[in-house]
C-alpha positions in Angstrom: 3.4 -6.8 -12.5 5.2 -8.3 -15.5 7.1 -6.1 -17.8 5.5 -5.7 -21.3 7.9 -7.0 -23.9 7.4 -6.4 -27.6 7.8 -10.0 -28.5 5.2 -11.2 -26.0 1.5 -11.0 -26.8 -0.8 -10.1 -24.0 -3.1 -12.8 -22.9 -6.6 -12.7 -21.4 -4.9 -13.7 -18.1 -2.7 -10.5 -18.2 -5.9 -8.4 -18.7 -7.7 -10.1 -15.9 -4.7 -9.6 -13.6 -4.5 -5.9 -14.4 -8.3 -5.5 -13.9 -7.9 -7.2 -10.5 -5.0 -4.9 -9.5 -7.0 -1.8 -10.7 -10.0 -2.9 -8.5 -7.7 -3.4 -5.4 -6.1 0.0 -6.0 -9.6 1.6 -6.2 -10.6 -0.1 -2.9 -7.4 1.0 -1.3 -8.0 4.6 -2.3 -11.5 4.5 -0.8 -10.1 3.2 2.5 -7.3 5.9 2.6 -9.8 8.6 1.7 -11.9 7.7 4.7 -9.2 6.9 7.3 -11.3 7.9 10.3 -13.9 5.2 9.7 -11.5 2.3 9.1 -9.2 0.2 11.4 -5.5 0.8 11.5 -5.0 -2.7 10.1 -7.2 -2.0 7.1 -5.5 1.4 6.5 -2.1 -0.2 6.7 -3.2 -2.8 4.2 -4.5 -0.2 1.8 -1.3 1.8 2.2 0.8 -1.2 1.3 -1.3 -1.8 -1.8 -0.9 1.9 -2.9 2.8 2.0 -2.0 3.4 -1.1 -4.2 0.9 -0.5 -7.1 0.2 3.3 -7.0 0.0 4.9 -10.4 2.1 8.0 -9.6 5.2 8.6 -7.5 3.2 11.0 -5.4 0.6 8.4 -4.6 3.2 5.8 -3.6 5.1 8.3 -1.5 2.0 9.5 0.3 1.1 5.9 1.1 4.6 5.4 2.6 4.3 8.5 4.7 0.9 7.4 6.0 2.5 4.1 7.0 5.2 5.9 9.0 2.4 7.9 10.7 0.6 4.7 11.6 3.8 3.2 12.9 4.2 6.2 15.2 0.6 6.0 16.4 1.0 2.3 17.3 4.1 2.0 19.4 3.3 -1.6 20.4 4.2 -2.8 16.9 7.8 -1.7 17.2 10.4 -3.3 19.6 10.6 -1.5 22.9 13.8 0.6 23.4 16.2 -0.6 26.1 17.4 1.5 29.0 20.0 3.2 26.8 17.2 4.3 24.4 18.2 1.9 21.6 15.8 -0.4 19.9 
């Protein structure tokens, strides 16, 4: 999102972009609220949206934590450790 500057007037495009981001954030919140009924891929996508565009620090941090949980649940996404236990 662009930084609002006092010398720059907001354009209709800026308002449309913010409306679009607000709508995606609302959809992401609905997916995260009903994790049990959505695929891991969709939940991961929603968490990425909230981690990037969340309104509060807590919302962004909770999304990051849920991403860590999803990574732990899906070990095939991470490189397999070698015999010494290193990735």
